[in-house]
C-alpha positions, 0 to 999 in steps of 0.5 A, a space after each residue: 180532393 185536389 187543390 183547385 187551379 190557382 188563377 195565374 194572377 194569384 200564383 205569385 202571391 200564395 207562398 209570400 202570403 203563407 210565409 207572411 201570415 206565419 211570421 205575423 202569428 209568430 211575432 204575436 206569440 213572441 210579443 204575448 210571452 215577452 210582455 207577460 207578467 206571470 212566470 207561467 206565461 213569461 217563462 213557461 210559454 203557456 200561451 198561444 196566438 192565431 189569426 182568423 178570417 172574417 168568417 172565423 176560419 183559422 188562417 195561421 197559428 203561432 208555433 207554440 202550444 197546441 193545447 191552447 191553439 186548438 181551443 182558439 177555433 171554438 173560442 172565435 166561433 163562440 164570439 161570432 155566435 154571441 156578437 154578430 160581425 156587423 155589430 163590431 167596431 174597430 178597437 173592440 175586444 171580446 173575452 171568454 173562458 166558459 168551457 160550455 161557450 168556447 173555453 177550455 178551463 177557467 185559467 185560460 182567458 181567451 181575448 179576441 180582437 176584430 181586425 179592420 181595414 178602414 171600416 171593412 172587417 178582414 179578420 180576427 186576432 186571438 190570444 189565449 194565456 194561462 192566468 195564474 189565478 182566476 179565483 176558486 177554492 185554491 190558489 192557482 185555480 186548479 183545485 184537484 178535488 173540485 166537484 163543479 165549475 163553481 169551485 174552480 173560479 170566475 166563469 166568463 161567457 163571451 163578453 165585450 171587454 174592450 171598446 175603442 182600444 181600452 179595457 172596460 173598467 167594469 170588466 177590469 173590476 170583476 176580474 180583479 175582485 176574483 183573483 188572488 193576484 189581480 196585478 198579474 192578471 191585468 198585466 197578462 191581459 194587457 200583454 194579450 191585447 198588445 199582441 193582438 194590436 201588433 197582429 192586427 196592424 201587420 194583417 191590415 198592412 198585408 191586406 192593403 198590399 194584396 187588395 182584393 187578392 188577400 181573401 182569395 190568397 187565404 182561401 187558396 191556402 185553406 184549400 191547399 191545406 185540405 188537399 195536402 191532408 187528404 193526400 196524406 190520408 190516401 197514402 195510408 191503408 184503410 181500416 179501423 184501429 182502437 186504443 184504450 188508456 186510463 187516467 189514475 183517478 179524477 181527483 175525487 174518487 180513486 177509480 181510474 178514468 178510461 179514455 177509449 178511441 176508435 179511428 176509422 180511416 176510409 179514403 181521404 176521410 178519418 173519423 175519430 170516435 171517443 165512444 166508450 170513454 168513461 162517463 163524466 167524472 165527479 172530479 176535475 178530469 173532464 175535458 170540454 169539446 174546445 179542449 178536445 179539439 186541441 188533440 184532434 187538430 194536433 193529429 191532423 197537423 201531424 198527417 201533413 206537417 208541410 201543409 199550410 197551418 190553417 183550418 183546411 187540415 180539419 176538413 177531412 175529420 169527423 170528431 165524435 165526443 159523446 155527450 155526458 162523457 169525460 170528453 164532453 161533460 155536461 154543465 156544471 162539471 169540474 174541468 180544471 185538470 183537462 190537460 191530463 185528459 187531452 194529453 192522454 186522448 192525444 196519446 191514444 189517437 197517435 197510438 191507435 194510428 201507429 198500431 198497424 203502421 210500424 214504419 212510421 210508428 211511435 210508442 206512447 209518450 209518458 202522457 204527463 204534464 205535471 202541474 203544481 200550483 204554489 200559493 203562500 206567504 213569507 215570514 214577513 207576510 208577503 204573498 206569492 204564487 207560482 204555477 209550475 209545469 214539469 215535463 216527462 218523456 217522448 216515446 221511442 219510435 221506429 226511427 229514433 229514441 224518445 227525447 227526455 224531459 220534453 213537453 210532448 204532443 199537445 204540450 209545448 211548454 218550457 220549464 220555469 228556470 230555477 233562478 226565476 223560482 228562487 227569485 220570486 218565491 221562498 222555494 229553493 230548487 235543490 236538484 233538477 235533472 232527468 229521472 234516470 232509467 225511467 224510459 222503457 227499454 227497446 230498440 229505440 228507448 223511451 225518453 226519461 222523465 224529470 226529477 225536481 227537488 224543492 225546499 221551502 225556506 220560510 213560511 207555509 205554502 198551499 200546494 195543488 199537485 196534479 200529476 199522472 201515471 202514478 198507477 199506470 205506465 206508458 206502453 211500449 210498441 212493437 215489443 218495446 217495454 213500458 216506462 216507469 210510473 211517476 212518483 211524488 213525495 213530501 219529506 217532512 221536517 221529522 224525516 217522514 216521507 209522505 207519498 202523494 197521489 196523482 191529484 192532491 193538495 197539501 200544506 207545505 211548511 218551511 224546512 220540508 222537501 217536495 220531490 217530483 219524479 215524472 214518468 218515462 215514455 214507452 220504448 219501441 221494438 223488442 230488446 232481447 238478452 245478449 252479452 251486451 244487454 244481459 237483462 231486460 229491466 222490466 216486464 211488459 204491461 
């Protein structure tokens, strides 16, 4: 596809419109994060904002968290299916988190607000944020042993949450009654609404300046994105490539969970097929289609990173997610641990694509976003809750070593500062640094993971631990070696070390230490023994 000719009267509007839309989305993101109540959003940045046209097509995304950005597309589609645009009014808001109705997993509440220019609907703002508790059987709403969605928290199909700019009292009451931290939940939801009001105001101003050219400019930008993505595909050789990897377990059984992908590239079209992946699991390792869209969108954006950041890049893609599988589970499967599955799927896509493209290839990222939910009380009875995201390493590539301690691919979350953890909880971070020598050897080494040592100073805490790569390693590429596996342990007060599996929950008592070591990434290119490199530390997988 070649981009259609741009009308002469529109040429001068295209690039300013692209830059303005991107700036609006980024300002929405800054507002969303800075106004959030909970640390996982305010400090770690586990939130995302985007803009859509009136027909539901993505026109701009904030430069934030791909894991959530990709899921906003099916969320807007679900809202438009449930609520015809003709029934929407200025000041309306719509909320959902249902994995079978546009959602990804229950803690990620997505709020969508229509944008009007007068009485004319011109688009939507959308914001998703990881709320630290939406109910379920464990604090933090990420139970590692959940067997169904009913154990994971409150499930919301698309609902009208706001009228005339105000949160419906009945919706607020339902949300509050189902959360262990209702003040934080409502505070984070208010931040979502504020960012959408900001985005809507600026989008209306842009549309007012452009008049009839606004819709034409947006459509042209979508066509440009499609054309640039197709051109990038045409520069790559046709062919088929496959990759297979596995999760350590699903949290209920000890069986590994297979992620298998096949990529068929023909001309300016690509098909990504997950047929052959494991059936849906008993535990929460399943990923709904809205969650898997994040991995696909990330890959398509990587093909043409300079293309306008909108829905056009998805036009050349066919995504196949077999029903009843771990990447498209049937209701009422548990899905709270979908992050590991989506990250592994993204890794598999990149690895399959890189296999025969050594000039631009990269070894596997560590594929780990360790998530830990702490929920407990101090000695004087004050309750607290914290969700931590601990990063890992990036794979070495043909052109540089992998970065260490980095939230990779669909992840882009920050670490929670030690000062925040120690101010808001009775947890002391005794040490924090790189998990040295965990990245795989190679001409360009894989990045190292991270190591955190926590000490609980008082009370007791329930810990939901959701790690990955305890039983497997991130593979190297082109002769590079794999990274080291993850490890986690509790040092009890009597000095006994209790090793943790990749998905588990424990009671943590004062005076005990929790030590997390995340996996290293794969190295790129063979390394041979020389006088300056006398030994290769590890054997290849």
